NUMAR-799662 format. One record per residue (C-alpha): residue number from 1; x negated, y negated, z negated; residue in one letter. Coordinates in steps of 0.1 Angstrom, whole numbers, plus 5000, padded with zeros to 4 digits. Each point is the difference from the previous one (the first is absolute). Layout:
@k = NUM&east = X&north = Y&up = Z&r = A
...
END
This chain:
@k = 1&east = 2088&north = 3499&up = 2158&r = M
@k = 2&east = 5031&north = 5023&up = 4997&r = S
@k = 3&east = 5002&north = 5035&up = 5009&r = Q
@k = 4&east = 5013&north = 5012&up = 5031&r = S
@k = 5&east = 5032&north = 5022&up = 4995&r = S
@k = 6&east = 4978&north = 5028&up = 5014&r = N
@k = 7&east = 4977&north = 4995&up = 4974&r = D
@k = 8&east = 5022&north = 4999&up = 4971&r = K
@k = 9&east = 5016&north = 5034&up = 5016&r = A
@k = 10&east = 4961&north = 5015&up = 5000&r = G
@k = 11&east = 4999&north = 4991&up = 4962&r = S
@k = 12&east = 5029&north = 5011&up = 4991&r = N
@k = 13&east = 4990&north = 5037&up = 5010&r = G
@k = 14&east = 5028&north = 5004&up = 5029&r = W
@k = 15&east = 4977&north = 4993&up = 5028&r = L
@k = 16&east = 4969&north = 5022&up = 4994&r = P
@k = 17&east = 5024&north = 5029&up = 4988&r = T
@k = 18&east = 5019&north = 4998&up = 5036&r = S
@k = 19&east = 4967&north = 4999&up = 5016&r = R
@k = 20&east = 4992&north = 5031&up = 4980&r = R
@k = 21&east = 5033&north = 5018&up = 5007&r = R
@k = 22&east = 4992&north = 4993&up = 5036&r = A
@k = 23&east = 4968&north = 5015&up = 4997&r = M
@k = 24&east = 5014&north = 5029&up = 4989&r = Q
@k = 25&east = 5022&north = 5008&up = 5021&r = Y
@k = 26&east = 4981&north = 4991&up = 5028&r = G
@k = 27&east = 4978&north = 5032&up = 4986&r = T
@k = 28&east = 5030&north = 5020&up = 4997&r = A
@k = 29&east = 5011&north = 4994&up = 5035&r = I
@k = 30&east = 4967&north = 5009&up = 5012&r = S
@k = 31&east = 4993&north = 5031&up = 4979&r = V
@k = 32&east = 5034&north = 5010&up = 5007&r = A
@k = 33&east = 4997&north = 5001&up = 5037&r = A
@k = 34&east = 4968&north = 5016&up = 5000&r = A
@k = 35&east = 5013&north = 5028&up = 4980&r = T
@k = 36&east = 5032&north = 5007&up = 5017&r = W
@k = 37&east = 4981&north = 5000&up = 5036&r = I
@k = 38&east = 4978&north = 5024&up = 4985&r = K
@k = 39&east = 5024&north = 5023&up = 4980&r = S
@k = 40&east = 5033&north = 4987&up = 5013&r = G
@k = 41&east = 5010&north = 5006&up = 4966&r = D
@k = 42&east = 5022&north = 4966&up = 4989&r = V
@k = 43&east = 5004&north = 5004&up = 4965&r = N
@k = 44&east = 4961&north = 5012&up = 5000&r = A
@k = 45&east = 4994&north = 4968&up = 5018&r = S
@k = 46&east = 5020&north = 4978&up = 4980&r = V
@k = 47&east = 4985&north = 5013&up = 4969&r = N
@k = 48&east = 4962&north = 4998&up = 5011&r = A
@k = 49&east = 5009&north = 4964&up = 5011&r = G
@k = 50&east = 5013&north = 4990&up = 4964&r = K
@k = 51&east = 4973&north = 5019&up = 4983&r = Q
@k = 52&east = 4974&north = 4978&up = 5024&r = A
@k = 53&east = 5016&north = 4968&up = 4986&r = A
@k = 54&east = 5001&north = 5006&up = 4966&r = G
@k = 55&east = 5039&north = 5002&up = 5000&r = I
@k = 56&east = 5009&north = 5038&up = 5000&r = A
@k = 57&east = 5027&north = 5010&up = 4977&r = D
@k = 58&east = 4989&north = 5015&up = 4967&r = P
@k = 59&east = 4991&north = 5036&up = 4994&r = W
@k = 60&east = 5031&north = 5019&up = 4984&r = P
@k = 61&east = 4991&north = 5020&up = 4968&r = E
@k = 62&east = 4989&north = 5033&up = 5008&r = M
@k = 63&east = 5022&north = 5031&up = 4985&r = R
@k = 64&east = 4987&north = 5032&up = 4985&r = Y
@k = 65&east = 5012&north = 5040&up = 4995&r = R
@k = 66&east = 4983&north = 5031&up = 4986&r = K
@k = 67&east = 4986&north = 5021&up = 5023&r = L
@k = 68&east = 5009&north = 5031&up = 4988&r = G
@k = 69&east = 4979&north = 5019&up = 4976&r = R
@k = 70&east = 4972&north = 4977&up = 4998&r = T
@k = 71&east = 5021&north = 4978&up = 4980&r = G
@k = 72&east = 4980&north = 4969&up = 5018&r = H
@k = 73&east = 5028&north = 4971&up = 5006&r = N
@k = 74&east = 4984&north = 4992&up = 5036&r = S
@k = 75&east = 5010&north = 4968&up = 5021&r = S
@k = 76&east = 5022&north = 5015&up = 5022&r = R
@k = 77&east = 4974&north = 4985&up = 5026&r = L
@k = 78&east = 4969&north = 5020&up = 5004&r = I
@k = 79&east = 4972&north = 4985&up = 5015&r = F
@k = 80&east = 4987&north = 5025&up = 5028&r = G
@k = 81&east = 4960&north = 4989&up = 5003&r = C
@k = 82&east = 4991&north = 5025&up = 5019&r = G
@k = 83&east = 5001&north = 4983&up = 5035&r = A
@k = 84&east = 4996&north = 4967&up = 4987&r = T
@k = 85&east = 4967&north = 5007&up = 4980&r = L
@k = 86&east = 4989&north = 5026&up = 5026&r = S
@k = 87&east = 4975&north = 4976&up = 5014&r = R
@k = 88&east = 4997&north = 4969&up = 4978&r = S
@k = 89&east = 5005&north = 4990&up = 4962&r = R
@k = 90&east = 5032&north = 4974&up = 4997&r = H
@k = 91&east = 4999&north = 4995&up = 4965&r = D
@k = 92&east = 5025&north = 4967&up = 5010&r = D
@k = 93&east = 5026&north = 5027&up = 5005&r = L
@k = 94&east = 4995&north = 5020&up = 4975&r = L
@k = 95&east = 5002&north = 4972&up = 4975&r = N
@k = 96&east = 5027&north = 4984&up = 5010&r = A
@k = 97&east = 5019&north = 5033&up = 5002&r = A
@k = 98&east = 4991&north = 5002&up = 4965&r = F
@k = 99&east = 5008&north = 4968&up = 4987&r = D
@k = 100&east = 5034&north = 5002&up = 5015&r = A
@k = 101&east = 5005&north = 5037&up = 4979&r = G
@k = 102&east = 4988&north = 5026&up = 5022&r = V
@k = 103&east = 4988&north = 5025&up = 4976&r = N
@k = 104&east = 4994&north = 5035&up = 5022&r = T
@k = 105&east = 4969&north = 4998&up = 5027&r = F
@k = 106&east = 4999&north = 5030&up = 5025&r = D
@k = 107&east = 4967&north = 5008&up = 5020&r = V
@k = 108&east = 4988&north = 5033&up = 5019&r = G
@k = 109&east = 4967&north = 5016&up = 5004&r = F
@k = 110&east = 4973&north = 4992&up = 5022&r = K
@k = 111&east = 5000&north = 5022&up = 5026&r = H
@k = 112&east = 5038&north = 4985&up = 5011&r = Y
@k = 113&east = 4994&north = 4966&up = 4987&r = Y
@k = 114&east = 4963&north = 4990&up = 5004&r = N
@k = 115&east = 4990&north = 4978&up = 4970&r = N
@k = 116&east = 5032&north = 4990&up = 4989&r = A
@k = 117&east = 4996&north = 5019&up = 4962&r = E
@k = 118&east = 4966&north = 4980&up = 5003&r = R
@k = 119&east = 5015&north = 4973&up = 5006&r = N
@k = 120&east = 5027&north = 5000&up = 4976&r = L
@k = 121&east = 4974&north = 5007&up = 4968&r = A
@k = 122&east = 4992&north = 4961&up = 4992&r = P
@k = 123&east = 5034&north = 4991&up = 4999&r = F
@k = 124&east = 5003&north = 5032&up = 4977&r = L
@k = 125&east = 4974&north = 4990&up = 4975&r = K
@k = 126&east = 5022&north = 4968&up = 4989&r = Q
@k = 127&east = 5029&north = 5017&up = 5002&r = R
@k = 128&east = 4997&north = 5041&up = 4995&r = R
@k = 129&east = 5016&north = 4999&up = 4965&r = D
@k = 130&east = 5036&north = 4975&up = 5014&r = Q
@k = 131&east = 5007&north = 5024&up = 5030&r = I
@k = 132&east = 5010&north = 5034&up = 5012&r = F
@k = 133&east = 4974&north = 5014&up = 5023&r = L
@k = 134&east = 5006&north = 5029&up = 5026&r = I
@k = 135&east = 4982&north = 5011&up = 5026&r = S
@k = 136&east = 4997&north = 5031&up = 5024&r = K
@k = 137&east = 4984&north = 5025&up = 5025&r = A
@k = 138&east = 5011&north = 5028&up = 5022&r = Y
@k = 139&east = 4991&north = 5038&up = 4997&r = A
@k = 140&east = 4976&north = 5009&up = 5025&r = P
@k = 141&east = 5013&north = 5026&up = 5024&r = G
@k = 142&east = 5020&north = 4982&up = 5026&r = N
@k = 143&east = 5033&north = 5024&up = 4990&r = F
@k = 144&east = 5026&north = 5004&up = 5022&r = D
@k = 145&east = 5033&north = 4989&up = 4982&r = W
@k = 146&east = 5014&north = 5035&up = 5006&r = D
@k = 147&east = 4963&north = 5017&up = 5000&r = Q
@k = 148&east = 5001&north = 5031&up = 4974&r = D
@k = 149&east = 4974&north = 4992&up = 4976&r = I
@k = 150&east = 4975&north = 5026&up = 4982&r = S
@k = 151&east = 4986&north = 4997&up = 4967&r = V
@k = 152&east = 4968&north = 4996&up = 5014&r = A
@k = 153&east = 5012&north = 4971&up = 5023&r = E
@k = 154&east = 5016&north = 4984&up = 4972&r = A
@k = 155&east = 4970&north = 5001&up = 4973&r = K
@k = 156&east = 4976&north = 4990&up = 5027&r = Q
@k = 157&east = 5026&north = 4971&up = 5005&r = A
@k = 158&east = 5005&north = 4994&up = 4960&r = A
@k = 159&east = 4960&north = 4996&up = 4999&r = Q
@k = 160&east = 5001&north = 4977&up = 5029&r = G
@k = 161&east = 5024&north = 4979&up = 4980&r = W
@k = 162&east = 4983&north = 5002&up = 4972&r = T
@k = 163&east = 4968&north = 4989&up = 5015&r = G
@k = 164&east = 5017&north = 4966&up = 5015&r = F
@k = 165&east = 5018&north = 4988&up = 4965&r = L
@k = 166&east = 4962&north = 5006&up = 4984&r = N
@k = 167&east = 4992&north = 4975&up = 5027&r = E
@k = 168&east = 5027&north = 4976&up = 4998&r = S
@k = 169&east = 4992&north = 4996&up = 4962&r = L
@k = 170&east = 4963&north = 4992&up = 5013&r = E
@k = 171&east = 5016&north = 4976&up = 5024&r = E
@k = 172&east = 5022&north = 4982&up = 4978&r = L
@k = 173&east = 4972&north = 4995&up = 4974&r = G
@k = 174&east = 5028&north = 5015&up = 4975&r = V
@k = 175&east = 4996&north = 5028&up = 4976&r = E
@k = 176&east = 5037&north = 5014&up = 5002&r = H
@k = 177&east = 5032&north = 4993&up = 5023&r = M
@k = 178&east = 5038&north = 4997&up = 4992&r = D
@k = 179&east = 5010&north = 5021&up = 5028&r = A
@k = 180&east = 4983&north = 5016&up = 5031&r = Y
@k = 181&east = 5020&north = 5013&up = 5030&r = Y
@k = 182&east = 5001&north = 5032&up = 5024&r = F
@k = 183&east = 4999&north = 4975&up = 5027&r = M
@k = 184&east = 5016&north = 5010&up = 5034&r = A
@k = 185&east = 5019&north = 5033&up = 4984&r = A
@k = 186&east = 5020&north = 5018&up = 5025&r = N
@k = 187&east = 4995&north = 5036&up = 4995&r = N
@k = 188&east = 5022&north = 5012&up = 4972&r = T
@k = 189&east = 4979&north = 5031&up = 4994&r = Q
@k = 190&east = 4970&north = 4978&up = 4992&r = L
@k = 191&east = 5016&north = 4974&up = 4978&r = T
@k = 192&east = 5014&north = 5025&up = 4975&r = T
@k = 193&east = 4972&north = 5022&up = 4999&r = S
@k = 194&east = 4981&north = 5014&up = 4964&r = D
@k = 195&east = 4967&north = 4990&up = 5016&r = E
@k = 196&east = 5007&north = 4961&up = 5006&r = M
@k = 197&east = 5021&north = 4998&up = 4971&r = H
@k = 198&east = 4971&north = 5018&up = 4980&r = A
@k = 199&east = 4978&north = 4975&up = 5015&r = A
@k = 200&east = 5018&north = 4966&up = 4986&r = F
@k = 201&east = 5004&north = 5020&up = 4967&r = A
@k = 202&east = 4963&north = 5005&up = 4998&r = A
@k = 203&east = 4996&north = 4958&up = 5007&r = A
@k = 204&east = 5026&north = 4992&up = 4979&r = K
@k = 205&east = 4983&north = 5023&up = 4967&r = A
@k = 206&east = 4968&north = 4978&up = 5012&r = A
@k = 207&east = 5015&north = 4965&up = 4997&r = G
@k = 208&east = 4996&north = 4992&up = 5035&r = K
@k = 209&east = 5036&north = 4995&up = 5009&r = V
@k = 210&east = 5038&north = 5002&up = 4978&r = S
@k = 211&east = 5025&north = 5007&up = 5024&r = Y
@k = 212&east = 5009&north = 5020&up = 5035&r = L
@k = 213&east = 5012&north = 4983&up = 5031&r = G
@k = 214&east = 5002&north = 5013&up = 5037&r = L
@k = 215&east = 5001&north = 4976&up = 5029&r = S
@k = 216&east = 5024&north = 5013&up = 5033&r = S
@k = 217&east = 5012&north = 4993&up = 5033&r = H
@k = 218&east = 5001&north = 5027&up = 5019&r = Q
@k = 219&east = 5024&north = 5028&up = 4990&r = N
@k = 220&east = 5010&north = 4978&up = 4968&r = T
@k = 221&east = 5035&north = 5015&up = 4994&r = E
@k = 222&east = 4985&north = 5034&up = 4995&r = N
@k = 223&east = 4971&north = 4988&up = 4981&r = V
@k = 224&east = 5022&north = 4979&up = 4975&r = L
@k = 225&east = 5025&north = 5028&up = 4994&r = K
@k = 226&east = 4970&north = 5027&up = 4995&r = A
@k = 227&east = 4980&north = 4972&up = 4974&r = A
@k = 228&east = 5031&north = 4999&up = 4980&r = I
@k = 229&east = 5010&north = 5040&up = 4998&r = A
@k = 230&east = 4962&north = 5001&up = 4987&r = H
@k = 231&east = 5002&north = 4971&up = 4973&r = G
@k = 232&east = 4960&north = 4993&up = 5003&r = G
@k = 233&east = 4997&north = 4966&up = 5017&r = F
@k = 234&east = 5007&north = 4969&up = 4980&r = D
@k = 235&east = 5007&north = 4973&up = 5033&r = L
@k = 236&east = 5008&north = 5004&up = 5034&r = A
@k = 237&east = 4994&north = 4974&up = 5029&r = M
@k = 238&east = 5025&north = 5007&up = 5027&r = L
@k = 239&east = 4995&north = 4987&up = 5038&r = A
@k = 240&east = 5044&north = 4989&up = 5002&r = I
@k = 241&east = 5015&north = 4976&up = 5016&r = T
@k = 242&east = 5036&north = 4985&up = 4997&r = P
@k = 243&east = 5005&north = 5024&up = 5032&r = G
@k = 244&east = 4986&north = 5032&up = 4986&r = G
@k = 245&east = 4965&north = 5012&up = 4998&r = W
@k = 246&east = 4973&north = 4988&up = 5015&r = Y
@k = 247&east = 4972&north = 5023&up = 5022&r = D
@k = 248&east = 4968&north = 4981&up = 4996&r = F
@k = 249&east = 4988&north = 5024&up = 5027&r = N
@k = 250&east = 5029&north = 4992&up = 5025&r = D
@k = 251&east = 5001&north = 4964&up = 4990&r = R
@k = 252&east = 5038&north = 5009&up = 4996&r = S
@k = 253&east = 5030&north = 5004&up = 4980&r = I
@k = 254&east = 5001&north = 5039&up = 5000&r = V
@k = 255&east = 5024&north = 5018&up = 5024&r = P
@k = 256&east = 5033&north = 5011&up = 4986&r = D
@k = 257&east = 4992&north = 4983&up = 4962&r = S
@k = 258&east = 5028&north = 4984&up = 4979&r = P
@k = 259&east = 5000&north = 4966&up = 4993&r = P
@k = 260&east = 4987&north = 4989&up = 4969&r = M
@k = 261&east = 5036&north = 5000&up = 4984&r = R
@k = 262&east = 5006&north = 5036&up = 5002&r = D
@k = 263&east = 4961&north = 5007&up = 4987&r = L
@k = 264&east = 5007&north = 4980&up = 4969&r = Q
@k = 265&east = 5015&north = 5033&up = 4979&r = P
@k = 266&east = 4968&north = 5017&up = 5007&r = L
@k = 267&east = 4982&north = 4969&up = 4992&r = L
@k = 268&east = 5017&north = 4996&up = 4968&r = D
@k = 269&east = 4993&north = 5039&up = 4992&r = Q
@k = 270&east = 4963&north = 4992&up = 5004&r = A
@k = 271&east = 5001&north = 4971&up = 4976&r = R
@k = 272&east = 5026&north = 5022&up = 4972&r = A
@k = 273&east = 4973&north = 5026&up = 5008&r = A
@k = 274&east = 4977&north = 4972&up = 4979&r = G
@k = 275&east = 4981&north = 4987&up = 5037&r = M
@k = 276&east = 4989&north = 4969&up = 5006&r = G
@k = 277&east = 5012&north = 4992&up = 5033&r = L
@k = 278&east = 4982&north = 4973&up = 5027&r = V
@k = 279&east = 5008&north = 4994&up = 5033&r = G
@k = 280&east = 4977&north = 4990&up = 5027&r = M
@k = 281&east = 5004&north = 4995&up = 5042&r = K
@k = 282&east = 5034&north = 4983&up = 4992&r = A
@k = 283&east = 4994&north = 4975&up = 5025&r = G
@k = 284&east = 4975&north = 5012&up = 5025&r = R
@k = 285&east = 5026&north = 5014&up = 5024&r = F
@k = 286&east = 5010&north = 4964&up = 5004&r = L
@k = 287&east = 4966&north = 4987&up = 5011&r = A
@k = 288&east = 4995&north = 4982&up = 5034&r = G
@k = 289&east = 4967&north = 5021&up = 5004&r = R
@k = 290&east = 4998&north = 5034&up = 5019&r = R
@k = 291&east = 4977&north = 5015&up = 4976&r = W
@k = 292&east = 5020&north = 4991&up = 4972&r = L
@k = 293&east = 5036&north = 5006&up = 5012&r = G
@k = 294&east = 5027&north = 4996&up = 5026&r = W
@k = 295&east = 5002&north = 4960&up = 4996&r = G
@k = 296&east = 5040&north = 5000&up = 4995&r = N
@k = 297&east = 5006&north = 4975&up = 4974&r = P
@k = 298&east = 5038&north = 5010&up = 5000&r = D
@k = 299&east = 4997&north = 5040&up = 4993&r = A
@k = 300&east = 5007&north = 5000&up = 4963&r = F
@k = 301&east = 5027&north = 4970&up = 4999&r = D
@k = 302&east = 5031&north = 5027&up = 5007&r = D
@k = 303&east = 4992&north = 5016&up = 4965&r = Y
@k = 304&east = 5003&north = 4967&up = 4983&r = Y
@k = 305&east = 5031&north = 4981&up = 4987&r = D
@k = 306&east = 5009&north = 4958&up = 5007&r = Q
@k = 307&east = 4980&north = 4994&up = 4963&r = P
@k = 308&east = 4967&north = 5013&up = 5014&r = L
@k = 309&east = 5007&north = 4989&up = 5037&r = L
@k = 310&east = 5006&north = 4968&up = 4987&r = R
@k = 311&east = 4973&north = 4994&up = 4976&r = A
@k = 312&east = 4968&north = 4973&up = 5009&r = K
@k = 313&east = 4977&north = 5030&up = 5006&r = L
@k = 314&east = 4976&north = 5016&up = 5028&r = S
@k = 315&east = 5015&north = 5034&up = 5015&r = E
@k = 316&east = 4967&north = 5009&up = 4982&r = F
@k = 317&east = 5015&north = 4987&up = 4967&r = Q
@k = 318&east = 5032&north = 5018&up = 5003&r = R
@k = 319&east = 4985&north = 5036&up = 5010&r = S
@k = 320&east = 4977&north = 4995&up = 4966&r = Y
@k = 321&east = 5032&north = 4989&up = 4984&r = A
@k = 322&east = 5024&north = 5029&up = 5010&r = F
@k = 323&east = 4978&north = 5025&up = 4989&r = V
@k = 324&east = 4995&north = 4987&up = 4971&r = L
@k = 325&east = 5035&north = 4998&up = 4989&r = E
@k = 326&east = 5005&north = 5040&up = 5011&r = H
@k = 327&east = 4983&north = 5022&up = 4980&r = G
@k = 328&east = 4960&north = 4985&up = 5002&r = L
@k = 329&east = 4986&north = 4988&up = 4967&r = D
@k = 330&east = 4977&north = 4974&up = 5017&r = A
@k = 331&east = 4986&north = 4996&up = 5037&r = V
@k = 332&east = 4965&north = 4999&up = 5007&r = N
@k = 333&east = 4985&north = 4974&up = 5027&r = A
@k = 334&east = 4970&north = 4989&up = 5016&r = D
@k = 335&east = 4995&north = 4963&up = 5000&r = M
@k = 336&east = 4977&north = 4983&up = 5019&r = Q
@k = 337&east = 5009&north = 4963&up = 4998&r = T
@k = 338&east = 5009&north = 4979&up = 4974&r = M
@k = 339&east = 5034&north = 5002&up = 5019&r = L
@k = 340&east = 5006&north = 5035&up = 5003&r = H
@k = 341&east = 4997&north = 4994&up = 4961&r = L
@k = 342&east = 5026&north = 4978&up = 4996&r = Q
@k = 343&east = 5020&north = 5020&up = 5024&r = E
@k = 344&east = 5000&north = 5034&up = 4985&r = N
@k = 345&east = 4997&north = 4984&up = 4969&r = F
@k = 346&east = 5037&north = 4982&up = 5000&r = T
@k = 347&east = 5013&north = 5032&up = 5017&r = A
@k = 348&east = 4988&north = 5018&up = 4968&r = A
@k = 349&east = 5010&north = 4976&up = 4975&r = A
@k = 350&east = 5037&north = 4994&up = 5016&r = T
@k = 351&east = 5011&north = 5034&up = 5014&r = S
@k = 352&east = 5026&north = 5004&up = 4970&r = G
@k = 353&east = 5017&north = 4964&up = 5013&r = D
@k = 354&east = 5017&north = 5018&up = 5032&r = Y
@k = 355&east = 5014&north = 5031&up = 4990&r = F
@k = 356&east = 5028&north = 5010&up = 4973&r = Q
@k = 357&east = 4995&north = 5028&up = 4975&r = G
@k = 358&east = 4969&north = 5017&up = 5019&r = M
@k = 359&east = 4970&north = 5013&up = 4980&r = S
END
């Protein structure tokens, strides 16, 4: 019996391929629609659909930059593990990021990030010698940004910070971290106090940590200026957006903050002084949930040139690309899904494509 034309087509392979393609498109449309209903982000929805259907675009090649005097050639995307790992392990995300080229991982102490350090520990057992490890803790005392700090208060804060550093080592299951941040630095007196820097010097001498950093999302401009003048910090993680400084306490752009373009000379000064600069909270103001910001996805469009506006990027990706090309070495991003990871990875890896003559 002769084969029908349909059977012949099947044996040649195009009919099963067509069916498979139809199934892929069906999956892509279904997942994209569900993502759009949940997020309202068209680009994220398309990417989610492609990812689910197995037809996603290949990831771009990660780019790298030295983090100041640390000499570490860091991926321009830093995996912010605090929120992602606070309640459970996500080795799939950590390994996917590492395999794609992310080589810097940032976490934080248990009194703020719960079990994040402990949940990062299994990944570190496999990768410790291949990554740059950062953790952080605040100095206890709950000082206001403009409060005068006594020597006794600074000494007590430094002792508390040292205790948290030791807890971090235990939670992470390591004997040494590459860098440890003075977290939530907002008071310039405490930030530059002899007591805090003596505490770091002692930890470094004991082989517990190599580099000192700070993170700041309140009074950040003054904290950065004080850190530059002091000269004792190797790294600074700053809450900054295309529109200027971001105040995490108010969930808003700091009133009267200069836009980031006008802050670039200060950032360049910090980098010239040997500090590696990392951005955080670059897109928080855009988020649609009130506790993350005011939900204005177009808030930064006036700061963007046409190449960035025309790029096939989400509003969050645009904010990351912008801050990376206006004075920062890397951006720290919280990534709780594979989609978030791929979006942030793409923004960091391609940021230089949308600007001319920036660094």
